[in-house]
N, C-alpha and C positions, 0 to 999 in steps of 0.2 A: 561421467568418466573421471576418475581420479588421476591427476597428473602428478608426476614426480618432479622434484626440484632439479632442473637442469639449466645450464647457461644457454641463452638463445643466441649470443654473439661469440665472436672469437675472444681470445685471451686478452686483447687490448680493450674490450668493452665488457663490463660485467652487469648482467641483469639476473637477479636471483628471484625466482617465482615461488610464491606460496601456493600450495596445492588447492585446487577448487574443483567443483563438480561442473561438468559441461551440461548445457541444456539439451542438446541433441547428440547423443553418444555416437550416432551413425555418421556424423560429419566432423571428423577430428579437426579439420582446418577451421571450424567455427567455434571450437572450444575456447572459452574465455578464461584467462588466468589473471590473477592480480599480482602485479610485480612491484618491487621496490627498485628504484633507479639510483645507482651510484653515479654521480655526475662527473664523467671524464671529459675533458675539453675536446679530445680528438673525435669523440663519437656523439657529441651532444645533439647535432642536427639529426643524425640517424636515429638516435634514441627518441627524440621528440616525434619524428615521423612514425615510428613504430607505435608509440603511445597514442598518437592521433588515430592511427589505423585501428588499434584495438578498441579505442573508445567508440568509434563509429560502428565497429562490429557488435559491441555490447548493446548499443542503442537499437541497431537493426534487429538483433536477435530478441531483445526485449519486446519490440513492437510485434514481431512474428508470434512470439509466445502469447502476448495479450490477445491478438486477433484469433489465434487458434483456440485459446481458452474460452473466448466469448462464443465461438461457433459450437464448441463441444457442449456448453451448458444450455444452449438454445435448442439443440436438436431433439432431446427427449421430449420436450413439450409438444412437439408436433404429433406424437402418437398417443394422446390421452384417451381418444375415443376407443371404448371397448368393442372388440369385434364380436358380433353375435354368432354363436355356434348354431348352425342349422339343425343339429341333432339334439339340442338341449331339451326342446319341448317333447320330443319322442322319448328321450331318456327319463324325464320327469314323469311322463304319463305311465310308462312301464313300471317305474318305481312305485307310483301310487296304486296301480293295479296289483302289484305283487303284495303290498301291505294289506290291501283290501281282501285279497284271497286268503291271507293268513288269518284275517279277522272273520272269515266266513260270512261275507256280506250277502244279502239276497240278490236275486237276479236283476239285471238292468240297473244296478246301483250306479249313480253318477260318479264320474272321475274328476279329480281336481288337480290341475297342473299349476303348481304354486312356485313362483320365483320372486322372492322378496315379498312386496305387498301386492303384487299382481297375481290374480287367480283367474284361470280360465276353466270354466265348468264344461265338461264334456259329457253329453248325454245322447241317448238314442232319439229317434224321431217321435217316440211316444210322449216325450215331455213337451210342455208348452211354457214359454217364458212370457210373463206379463210385463207391462210397462213399469210396474213398481220394482221389478227385479226379482220377484218371486217366481220360482220354477215349480211346475206341477205335473203330476202324472196320475190320471184317474185309473186306478187298477180295476175297480169295480164301481159301477153306477148304482146309486141307491134309488129309493122311491119315496114319493111324498113331497113335502114342502121343505124349504131351506130354513134354518133357524133365524129368528129375528131378535133385535135388541130386547132384553128383559127375559127372554126364554132361557131355559137351562138345557145345555147339551151334555149328554153322557157319551163318553168315547174311550177307546183304548188307543195307546200309542207306543211306539218304540222310537227312541231318539238315538241318532248316530252322529259322530263327528266326521271330518273329511277322510280320515283313514278307515272308516267303516267300523270303528269300535263303538259298541253300545254304551250310551251314557245314561240312559234311563229307560224304564219299561213298566207300564201299568200291568202287563201280563205277569211279570215276575212279582209285582206287588200283590197280586191276587184280587184287585178290585179296580174298576174303571175310574176315570176322572170325571168330575162333575163341575161345570163352570157356567155361570150366567153370562150371556153375550152382552156386549156393550158396557161392561163394568171395568174395563182395563185390567182384568184379571189375567189375560193372556198376552203374550208378547205380540207385537203388531203383525209379524209375518205369519204366526200360527193362527191368529184370529182371522186374518184375511183368507188364509187357506181353507179354513173350516167353515167359513160363513156361507159359501154357496154349495156345501155338501148336503146330501140327503140321507136320511136314516138307511142303514145297510150299506152305504158307500164306503169304499176304501180308496185312500189317496196317499201318494208320496209327495211330501212338501219339502222343497229345498229352499232354505231361508238364508238370504245373504246377511252379512253383518249389520248393514244399515237398517234391517227390519227385525233385528234381534234385540234383546234387552241390553240395558247399560251394563258394561263389564264391571262386576263387583266380585269380591272374594266369595260371596254366597251363591254365585251363579256358576253353572258348569260351562257357560259360553266363554270362549276366549277371544281376545281381540283379533279382528280381521279373519275370523273363522266362519265358514259356512256350516250350517247344521241341517241334518236331514231327518224328517219324521215320517214314519208310516202310521197313518191315522185310520181308525175304523170308527165311524160314527154309529152309535148304537141306537140312540133315541133322542127326541126333543120333547121337553115338558114346558107347559105354561106355568107361569109363576104369579103369585099375588101376595101382597103384603097383608099380614095379620097382626092385629093389635089387641092385646089383652091387658087392661089396666095401664101400667107404666111400661109394659113389655111389648116390644114390636119385633117381628121377624118376617122373613119371606118364605113362603111355602110353595114348592113346585110339585106338580103331579101331572 
């Protein structure tokens, strides 16, 4: 509150006040002003008493101001914990489902509730989760033996990301993939998922990031992303090494 220059005493004693701002404008009696004293003998004691009173008021108001300021800066720190919204998971799940529908995902496709680096995989009871973190669904059981290290597997696959968008497909390429087992040619999660399949079998494999490949510009895997593969195992072939002169290769049949 801005005070005007007015005499505080009668005409026999003169105090002229310089205008200042009050700390608490709601209490005018506590407003502090800075005054210059003209020393008149008849009013000296009274002037000193007034100055002493104003000095005490200034000190008291300064103390109140400091205490109040300290409390006001400490209060916000008590509310740093973020409140969890109970509807966040439901909202994120519906958002993932909507995006997947737009991408025309196949039936019983898993849903991914992602919030930051935390991902919750939501599946039907048809899926089985292994201790390694791999999630499987056997769509169709095959017949015969499972592939062994050194044997060649021939298979078709379709790869999806968490939103259900296709990232790769041997069906679109027009020819199946052929890989020898046990040669580190496949990413760990894919090889684990196909190792106990039988020819003619179809399986959906949900691969967590820790079982995927290292993230590099040449890979379509992204950091902290799950990948989904629909795999159809066509056949298993035995392989043997063939050497002709200085030339050596592996033949599978």
